[in-house]
N, C-alpha and C positions, 0 to 999 in steps of 0.2 A: 497454412492459415496465417493471415496477417494479424499479429497480436502485439500488444504492448504490455509491459509489466511496470507498475508504478508504485511508489511509496512516498509517504510524507513523514517529516519530523515536525512536531508542533509545540506550541507553548504550553499545552496541557491537553486534557481529554474531554473537555466540556464545551458547550456552546459559548461563544465569546473568545475562545482560544483561537490562535492563528497559526498558519503554516510558516515554518522557518526554513524548511528545505523540501524540495521536490526533485525526485529522480525518476526518469523514464528511460527504459531500454526497449528495444524491439525483440522479437522472438529469436534473433540470432545473437543477442547480447550486445548489439551495437548501441552505444550511448546516444540518446536523443536529447536529453536534458538532465543536467545536474546543477541545481542553482540554490543558493542560499537567498533568503528574503528577509527584509526588515519588516517586522510587524507594524501595523498601522496604529494599534491601540496599546498593546502590551509593552511594558517597559522592562519587566523582569519575569522569570519563569524558573524559579529555583528548583522545584521538584523535577520538572522535565529536563532541566539542564544537567542534573545529576545522572540522568539516564543517557541522553544523547550528546552531552558535552558541548552543545551549541550555546554560546554565551551572547548576551546583548552586545558585547564588544565585537564579536565576530560578525555580527550582521548590521552594525550601525551604519555602514556605508553601502549596504546592499540595496538592490532595487526593490520596489514594491511588487508583490505578486501580480497585481493588476496589469503591470507592464507586460506580463507574459501570458495573459488570458487568451489572446487570439492564437498564440502558438500552442498552448496546452489544448485548446478546443480542437485545433487542427489535428493533433496527434490522436485525440479521442475519436474524432469523426472518421479518420482514415483506418482505424483499427477495426477488425472484425470481432476480436475478442480482447477483453480487458482482464488481466491477471493480477492478483495481489494476495497479500497475506493479511487477513482481516480487512479485506478490500472495502467493506462498507464504511469503515472508519475513514479511510482516505477519500472515498467518494463523497461522504458527507461534508468534509472540509473543503473539497474542491467545488461542490455544489454551492457552498456558502459564498464563494467568490464569483459565482455565476457560470460555472462550467455545466453544460447540459449533457446528461448521460441517458436521456430518454431513448428507450429501445435498444440500448447497447447490451451485448451479451457479455457476461462476466463469469469468472470462476474464482472462488476463494480457496486458496491452497490450504489455509488453516482448517477449513471444514473438511476438505478431502483427506488431509493427513490424519485427522483425529482417529478414525477407525483403523487406519493402517498402523498407527502407533499402538492403539488398543487399550488405552487406560480408561476404564469404565467409571462413570460417576453415578453412584446410587442416587445422589441428591437430584440430579437432572434427568436420570434415566436415559443417558446417552453417553457417547464417548466424549471425554474431556478434551477441550481445545488446548493445544500445546503451543508453547512459545516458539518463535522462529528459531531460536538457538537450539531447541530440542529437535526440531525438524532437520536443521543443518547437520547436527551431530548424527542423527539417525542415518542420514544419507552419506555421511563421511565427508561433509563439506566444511572446511575450516575457514572461518571468517570473523571479522570484527563487527559485532552487533551494534545496532542502533545508529548506524549511518545509513541514510536513505539509499545511497548508491550500492553499498554492500548488501543491504536488505533486498533490493531488486535482483541482484545477481544470484543470491541464494534462492530466492523465490522462483526464478526462472529455472534454476538447476532442479529444484524440487518438483516443479511442474513437469519437466521432462522426465524425471525419474518416475513420477506417478503415472504419466502417460505410457511409459514403457511397461508399467505394471498393470495397465488397463484399469486404472482406478478413477478416471475422470467422469465417466458416464453417470448421469444422475445429479451432478453437481453444478451444471451450467444454469445460470439464472439470467433473466432479462430485466433491466431497469424499467420500471413502469410507474410513473408518478401518480397515475390515477388510482392505483391500489393503495396509496398511502393516505388517502382522504376518506 
């Protein structure tokens, strides 16, 4: 199956925040895109910077993500399956720059991994979503967290492990914009 794995690093978690980094690999781990971007509106992002270490200085001479929109859309269009860890977060940010995901098949490894890890949440009445670092450690993958390229590599590794364990069925979703209204 032709798939891509993607991850973003952003200036924050809410509407109005912007993408600072996007990494995309294919199902064989081949690098398709790993790019830093200069945000259009945000000038600082202290809380996010503490996590991913991407500073305003690092991106001041980087391109605007709109320069890559056609290339990103092409990768999305060509893929039969989109894989991510908390993928809806990344999709939302990419939709905000005009990337169209309508009809695309997705799988969120965070949701697949939760019952495998098995930590129950009484509050939510479901398995607790785990951080990517927990997923990586569970599968014995050593990596540097919160860099988009490293995150996509471990997400692909976890996808393949979960596939070997036959844990993916029931977790595939299709992006459908009409359901959101």
